C-alpha positions as CSV (number, residue, x, y, z in Angstrom):
1,M,211.7,116.4,-68.1
2,E,209.9,119.0,-64.8
3,T,210.4,122.4,-65.3
4,I,210.5,124.4,-61.5
5,Q,209.0,128.2,-61.7
6,Q,210.5,130.4,-60.7
7,P,209.2,133.4,-58.5
8,S,209.1,136.3,-60.6
9,I,210.8,138.9,-59.9
10,F,208.3,141.4,-58.3
11,A,207.5,138.4,-56.4
12,Q,210.9,138.4,-54.7
13,L,211.4,141.7,-54.5
14,V,207.9,142.0,-52.2
15,D,209.1,138.4,-50.0
16,K,212.6,140.6,-49.9
17,L,211.0,144.1,-48.3
18,R,208.1,142.2,-46.4
19,N,210.0,142.3,-42.8
20,K,211.1,145.9,-43.5
21,S,210.8,148.3,-41.0
22,E,208.3,151.7,-42.6
23,E,212.8,153.5,-41.7
24,E,214.2,150.8,-43.8
25,L,211.5,151.0,-46.6
26,R,211.9,154.9,-46.6
27,V,216.4,154.9,-47.1
28,L,215.2,152.1,-49.8
29,F,213.0,154.4,-51.1
30,L,215.5,157.6,-51.0
31,Q,218.4,155.3,-52.4
32,L,216.3,153.5,-55.4
33,L,215.3,157.6,-56.3
34,A,217.9,159.9,-55.4
35,N,218.9,160.7,-58.7
36,D,215.2,161.7,-59.7
37,L,214.8,163.4,-56.6
38,T,217.7,165.1,-57.0
39,E,216.9,166.4,-60.5
40,E,213.6,166.6,-59.7
41,W,214.6,169.8,-56.7
42,R,217.7,171.0,-59.9
43,N,214.4,171.6,-61.7
44,I,212.2,173.2,-58.3
45,T,215.2,175.4,-57.6
46,E,215.9,177.2,-61.4
47,K,212.4,178.5,-61.2
48,A,212.4,180.0,-58.0
49,D,214.3,181.3,-54.8
50,F,213.6,179.5,-51.8
51,K,215.6,181.1,-49.4
52,N,212.8,182.4,-47.2
53,A,210.4,179.8,-48.0
54,S,208.0,177.9,-45.8
55,E,208.0,174.2,-45.1
56,E,204.6,174.5,-46.7
57,D,206.2,176.4,-50.1
58,I,208.4,173.5,-51.1
59,I,205.7,171.0,-50.7
60,K,203.4,173.8,-52.8
61,A,206.3,173.6,-55.0
62,I,207.0,170.0,-55.3
63,Q,203.2,168.9,-55.3
64,G,202.9,171.3,-58.1
65,N,206.0,170.5,-60.0
66,R,204.8,166.9,-60.5
67,Y,201.0,167.4,-61.2
68,H,202.0,169.7,-63.8
69,R,203.9,167.3,-65.7
70,Q,201.3,164.9,-65.3
71,H,198.3,167.0,-67.2
72,E,200.7,168.3,-69.7
């Protein structure tokens, strides 16, 4: 009896994403990570007031939060 090899979950995922546009991939990425991004933003805004912040200030805060955690 022969067993039929099924593609791995990763291979199946790559096949499904292969023909998506960059915009579709961005939307899927945001949907996948929405909870993580919300929690990250909550943590960042607990420490700082961004009422008068520039886009550059916000990017630096996000990067600082991410890279600070990686090097602890």
